Backbone as CSV, one residue per row, in Angstrom:
resi,resn,N_x,N_y,N_z,CA_x,CA_y,CA_z,C_x,C_y,C_z
1,MET,0.846,-1.186,0.000,0.000,0.000,0.000,0.886,1.241,0.000
2,VAL,0.555,2.194,-0.835,1.319,3.433,-0.939,0.901,4.368,0.193
3,GLN,1.897,4.959,0.846,1.623,5.897,1.919,0.975,7.157,1.345
4,PRO,0.024,7.770,2.074,-0.686,8.946,1.554,0.235,10.079,1.105
5,GLU,1.301,10.348,1.855,2.207,11.438,1.478,2.876,11.151,0.131
6,ILE,3.241,9.905,-0.103,3.856,9.526,-1.377,2.826,9.637,-2.496
7,ALA,1.609,9.195,-2.238,0.554,9.283,-3.250,0.319,10.741,-3.656
8,TRP,0.232,11.642,-2.675,0.020,13.056,-2.993,1.208,13.639,-3.744
9,GLN,2.423,13.220,-3.381,3.616,13.694,-4.095,3.542,13.263,-5.550
10,ARG,3.130,12.027,-5.798,3.014,11.526,-7.174,1.934,12.266,-7.947
11,ILE,0.834,12.594,-7.277,-0.245,13.345,-7.924,0.256,14.739,-8.313
12,ARG,0.985,15.399,-7.391,1.523,16.731,-7.691,2.529,16.654,-8.846
13,GLU,3.363,15.608,-8.849,4.340,15.443,-9.924,3.637,15.224,-11.268
14,ALA,2.580,14.422,-11.273,1.815,14.188,-12.502,1.168,15.492,-12.979
15,ALA,0.655,16.290,-12.054,0.041,17.568,-12.421,1.072,18.514,-13.034
16,ARG,2.285,18.531,-12.475,3.341,19.381,-13.049,3.673,18.938,-14.470
17,LYS,3.711,17.627,-14.700,3.991,17.111,-16.036,2.890,17.514,-17.010
18,ILE,1.654,17.402,-16.584,0.524,17.785,-17.432,0.614,19.266,-17.773
19,ASP,0.910,20.099,-16.759,1.052,21.545,-16.993,2.173,21.842,-17.984
20,ALA,3.209,20.998,-17.995,4.350,21.200,-18.900,4.116,20.546,-20.260
21,GLY,2.942,19.930,-20.447,2.629,19.295,-21.720,3.255,17.924,-21.888
22,ILE,3.627,17.294,-20.789,4.244,15.962,-20.822,3.217,14.931,-20.365
23,ASP,3.165,13.804,-21.048,2.268,12.718,-20.661,2.760,12.119,-19.344
24,PRO,1.965,12.210,-18.258,2.432,11.706,-16.959,2.590,10.187,-16.922
25,ASP,1.970,9.486,-17.865,2.095,8.032,-17.899,3.321,7.572,-18.685
26,GLU,3.969,8.519,-19.359,5.192,8.184,-20.097,6.287,7.869,-19.093
27,PRO,6.882,6.703,-19.187,7.918,6.355,-18.206,9.148,7.249,-18.357
28,SER,9.793,7.497,-17.246,11.040,8.253,-17.277,12.131,7.355,-17.828
29,HIS,13.112,7.974,-18.460,14.221,7.216,-19.024,15.524,7.742,-18.453
30,LEU,16.398,6.836,-18.156,17.712,7.168,-17.646,18.691,6.277,-18.378
31,GLY,19.683,6.855,-19.007,20.605,6.063,-19.801,22.041,6.169,-19.321
32,PHE,22.769,5.095,-19.479,24.187,5.045,-19.164,24.899,4.470,-20.377
33,ALA,26.043,5.042,-20.713,26.796,4.600,-21.891,27.425,3.232,-21.685
34,THR,27.777,2.929,-20.447,28.425,1.644,-20.174,27.858,1.019,-18.906
35,MET,28.072,-0.270,-18.781,27.670,-0.973,-17.566,28.447,-0.432,-16.364
36,ASP,29.704,-0.070,-16.572,30.505,0.492,-15.483,29.885,1.775,-14.944
37,GLN,29.344,2.623,-15.827,28.685,3.848,-15.376,27.430,3.522,-14.567
38,LEU,26.650,2.575,-15.052,25.449,2.159,-14.322,25.810,1.667,-12.929
39,LEU,26.790,0.769,-12.861,27.182,0.203,-11.573,27.906,1.218,-10.695
40,GLY,28.446,2.275,-11.304,29.050,3.352,-10.530,28.007,4.200,-9.815
41,VAL,26.816,4.280,-10.385,25.723,5.019,-9.754,24.938,4.107,-8.811
42,LEU,24.581,2.940,-9.289,23.794,2.006,-8.470,24.717,0.995,-7.785
43,THR,25.506,1.508,-6.852,26.391,0.653,-6.074,25.555,-0.198,-5.118
44,PRO,26.118,-1.265,-4.566,25.354,-2.069,-3.595,24.823,-1.233,-2.423
45,ASN,25.645,-0.313,-1.880,25.169,0.534,-0.777,24.020,1.432,-1.213
46,ARG,24.108,1.989,-2.408,23.025,2.871,-2.889,21.767,2.080,-3.194
47,TRP,21.912,0.863,-3.700,20.729,0.042,-3.962,20.033,-0.306,-2.649
48,LYS,20.809,-0.637,-1.610,20.221,-0.910,-0.296,19.539,0.353,0.233
49,LEU,20.158,1.503,0.029,19.563,2.781,0.436,18.215,2.972,-0.253
50,ILE,18.166,2.733,-1.564,16.925,2.886,-2.322,15.851,1.953,-1.775
51,GLN,16.191,0.701,-1.547,15.209,-0.264,-1.040,14.709,0.135,0.350
52,THR,15.624,0.557,1.214,15.241,0.964,2.572,14.365,2.203,2.537
53,LEU,14.737,3.173,1.715,13.977,4.415,1.605,12.602,4.162,1.004
54,HIS,12.520,3.299,0.016,11.220,2.983,-0.597,10.288,2.393,0.450
55,LYS,10.809,1.505,1.267,9.995,0.862,2.307,9.598,1.857,3.399
56,ALA,10.520,2.747,3.776,10.277,3.684,4.874,9.362,4.839,4.482
57,GLY,9.404,5.234,3.225,8.663,6.422,2.812,9.464,7.666,3.133
58,PRO,8.877,8.853,2.951,9.614,10.102,3.141,10.170,10.250,4.557
59,ILE,11.495,10.391,4.647,12.156,10.585,5.935,13.357,11.504,5.732
60,SER,13.922,11.936,6.844,15.122,12.770,6.782,16.327,11.891,6.445
61,ILE,17.366,12.514,5.950,18.590,11.769,5.638,19.194,11.207,6.929
62,ARG,19.112,11.954,8.001,19.642,11.476,9.286,18.898,10.210,9.732
63,ALA,17.573,10.216,9.604,16.789,9.030,9.983,17.124,7.864,9.058
64,LEU,17.339,8.149,7.787,17.715,7.112,6.836,19.066,6.511,7.211
65,ALA,20.018,7.368,7.585,21.339,6.889,7.999,21.213,5.957,9.204
66,LYS,20.337,6.293,10.137,20.129,5.418,11.306,19.536,4.082,10.890
67,LEU,18.558,4.118,9.981,17.966,2.858,9.500,19.001,1.971,8.823
68,LEU,19.898,2.611,8.075,20.927,1.866,7.344,22.130,1.510,8.221
69,GLU,22.166,2.103,9.425,23.301,1.924,10.336,24.602,2.338,9.652
70,ARG,24.527,3.530,9.001,25.675,4.085,8.285,25.925,5.510,8.751
71,ASP,27.110,6.008,8.462,27.493,7.376,8.766,26.634,8.354,7.965
72,TYR,26.215,9.446,8.618,25.373,10.451,7.960,26.018,10.989,6.693
73,ARG,27.310,11.305,6.743,27.987,11.907,5.585,27.931,10.994,4.362
74,GLY,28.164,9.707,4.570,28.125,8.763,3.458,26.730,8.640,2.870
75,VAL,25.727,8.572,3.741,24.339,8.478,3.272,23.952,9.762,2.548
76,HIS,24.334,10.903,3.091,24.033,12.178,2.445,24.654,12.229,1.047
77,ALA,25.907,11.836,0.933,26.582,11.842,-0.374,25.870,10.905,-1.353
78,ASP,25.443,9.737,-0.873,24.730,8.805,-1.743,23.377,9.373,-2.174
79,VAL,22.657,10.004,-1.260,21.360,10.602,-1.596,21.550,11.699,-2.638
80,VAL,22.552,12.537,-2.455,22.818,13.616,-3.423,23.099,13.021,-4.801
81,LYS,23.916,11.987,-4.863,24.230,11.346,-6.146,22.964,10.758,-6.768
82,LEU,22.138,10.082,-5.989,20.910,9.485,-6.520,19.906,10.556,-6.945
83,MET,19.915,11.702,-6.280,19.028,12.794,-6.677,19.458,13.380,-8.016
84,GLU,20.752,13.353,-8.327,21.233,13.834,-9.623,20.602,13.048,-10.769
85,TYR,20.244,11.802,-10.513,19.659,10.929,-11.532,18.153,10.745,-11.337
86,ASP,17.548,11.536,-10.451,16.108,11.462,-10.137,15.693,10.091,-9.620
87,LEU,16.609,9.379,-9.013,16.274,8.096,-8.409,15.755,8.281,-6.991
88,VAL,16.067,9.427,-6.398,15.565,9.847,-5.089,15.136,11.294,-5.243
89,THR,14.073,11.667,-4.553,13.504,13.013,-4.635,13.309,13.557,-3.226
90,ARG,13.248,14.884,-3.123,12.981,15.539,-1.840,11.612,16.214,-1.942
91,ASN,10.801,16.069,-0.901,9.478,16.695,-0.920,9.522,18.087,-0.291
92,ALA,8.369,18.742,-0.214,8.294,20.108,0.312,8.735,20.183,1.773
93,ALA,8.588,19.078,2.511,8.990,19.034,3.917,10.473,18.679,4.073
94,LYS,11.205,18.645,2.943,12.643,18.341,2.917,12.949,16.888,3.287
95,ARG,11.954,16.020,3.153,12.155,14.588,3.379,12.489,13.946,2.039
96,VAL,13.340,12.946,2.052,13.698,12.255,0.816,12.837,11.006,0.670
97,PHE,12.582,10.634,-0.586,11.784,9.438,-0.855,12.095,8.935,-2.256
98,VAL,11.663,7.720,-2.528,11.827,7.111,-3.847,10.510,7.292,-4.590
99,PRO,10.509,8.022,-5.733,9.260,8.358,-6.417,8.785,7.317,-7.427
100,TRP,9.273,6.117,-7.351,8.915,5.089,-8.328,8.881,3.740,-7.624
101,ASP,8.296,2.746,-8.286,8.173,1.415,-7.689,9.076,0.367,-8.316
102,LYS,9.519,0.586,-9.561,10.383,-0.409,-10.184,11.268,0.236,-11.242
103,ILE,12.351,-0.472,-11.532,13.268,-0.078,-12.600,13.279,-1.215,-13.613
104,THR,13.132,-0.866,-14.866,13.252,-1.844,-15.940,14.522,-1.504,-16.704
105,ALA,15.421,-2.474,-16.794,16.708,-2.226,-17.448,16.777,-2.960,-18.782
106,GLU,17.369,-2.288,-19.731,17.657,-2.884,-21.028,19.153,-2.750,-21.235
107,ILE,19.834,-3.875,-21.333,21.289,-3.872,-21.418,21.710,-4.578,-22.699
108,SER,22.526,-3.904,-23.476,23.002,-4.465,-24.733,24.372,-5.090,-24.540
109,ALA,24.593,-6.221,-25.179,25.909,-6.857,-25.143,26.842,-6.226,-26.157
110,VAL,26.311,-5.395,-27.053,27.104,-4.730,-28.070,27.555,-3.388,-27.530
111,SER,28.855,-3.117,-27.587,29.364,-1.907,-26.971,29.527,-0.731,-27.906
112,ASN,29.555,-0.972,-29.233,29.724,0.164,-30.143,29.086,-0.136,-31.490
113,GLU,29.161,0.818,-32.389,28.487,0.719,-33.680,29.073,-0.357,-34.578
114,THR,30.294,-0.792,-34.353,30.910,-1.816,-35.206,30.474,-3.218,-34.813
115,GLY,29.738,-3.314,-33.690,29.238,-4.612,-33.262,30.188,-5.400,-32.409
116,GLU,31.275,-4.771,-31.960,32.198,-5.462,-31.090,31.553,-5.692,-29.740
117,ALA,31.702,-6.880,-29.219,31.111,-7.215,-27.917,31.821,-6.454,-26.804
118,ALA,31.062,-6.207,-25.764,31.614,-5.483,-24.608,32.643,-6.308,-23.880
């Protein structure tokens, strides 16, 4: 079940998209040129952060650090990096949350236009 605060955040986000002339049902896209870049952003610690934050709902970074049993500075740096890619968002109350429920990945074994394998 989606928490009410998250539901309202999603409704506001959809309304902003509609106002901007964007279809709110169009999935967001995030691309990486290489698998190394993808894994550089979605490290094991950041993936655990995303899963914990998704389950917890909107919370402060300090509270998230306590849930993860990690240093505040490291969690803050990870949240900032994930926010650069819109994988984590901050609401009006300055709480961070995960604005999506799943990631669908498409990974090619071909690394360049000549067809050389990665």
